[in-house]
C-alpha distance (Angstrom), angle and dihedral (degrees) to the residues before:
residue distance angle dihedral
M1 . . .
I2 3.82 . .
N3 3.82 92.1 .
D4 3.81 91.0 53.6
I5 3.81 90.9 53.7
M6 3.81 91.7 46.7
K7 3.81 90.0 55.5
L8 3.81 90.3 57.0
I9 3.81 93.2 54.4
T10 3.82 116.3 61.8
V11 3.80 135.5 170.4
K12 3.83 118.5 -133.9
R13 3.79 131.1 -170.3
E14 3.81 117.8 -149.6
T15 3.82 129.4 179.6
K16 3.81 122.8 -155.6
D17 3.80 135.3 171.9
E18 3.80 111.4 -115.0
K19 3.78 138.4 175.1
R20 3.80 111.3 -115.7
F21 3.78 132.9 -179.9
T22 3.79 125.4 -147.9
P23 3.82 123.4 178.8
K24 3.82 93.2 -129.0
M25 3.82 100.2 44.4
G26 3.81 102.4 23.8
E27 3.79 119.7 -145.8
L28 3.78 118.6 0.5
I29 3.79 137.2 166.4
T30 3.79 111.3 -131.4
K31 3.78 139.9 166.4
V32 3.81 111.0 -102.9
T33 3.80 119.3 -164.2
Y34 3.79 118.7 -151.7
I35 3.80 122.7 -162.8
K36 3.81 106.9 -157.1
M37 3.78 133.5 -178.7
Q38 3.80 114.5 -135.0
F39 3.78 132.5 -161.9
L40 3.83 113.1 -160.4
S41 3.85 89.3 -14.3
V42 3.83 92.2 -56.1
P43 3.82 113.7 116.8
F44 3.79 112.3 -129.8
K45 3.80 106.8 161.1
T46 3.80 136.2 31.0
L47 3.78 108.1 -141.7
H48 3.80 98.7 -175.4
K49 3.79 141.6 -15.1
Y50 3.76 126.9 -162.4
R51 3.77 140.1 164.3
E52 3.77 137.4 -147.0
T53 3.80 116.9 -124.6
Y54 3.79 127.7 -137.8
Y55 3.81 88.8 -98.2
G56 3.81 94.7 51.5
E57 3.82 98.1 -101.7
I58 3.80 119.1 139.1
K59 3.83 113.2 -129.4
D60 3.77 134.5 -179.7
C61 3.81 113.9 -113.0
A62 3.81 92.3 -126.7
D63 3.84 91.1 83.3
C64 3.83 93.9 64.6
R65 3.76 132.9 43.0
L66 3.79 133.2 -137.6
Q67 3.78 118.9 -94.4
A68 3.82 109.1 -110.7
């Protein structure tokens, strides 16, 4: 029973290019990785999102905001 339910819920990782704005660097285009939970292949919750900086560091997306 539990294994059948676990097969319905999956976790997917998806990477997209997005425009971001940071006060120090200004506007930049970076790759943002989303980790999403899916139920029957329909995403319903974003568990985490992070981005890789120019220098290779991994940062949480909460420290920058979307470009309007």
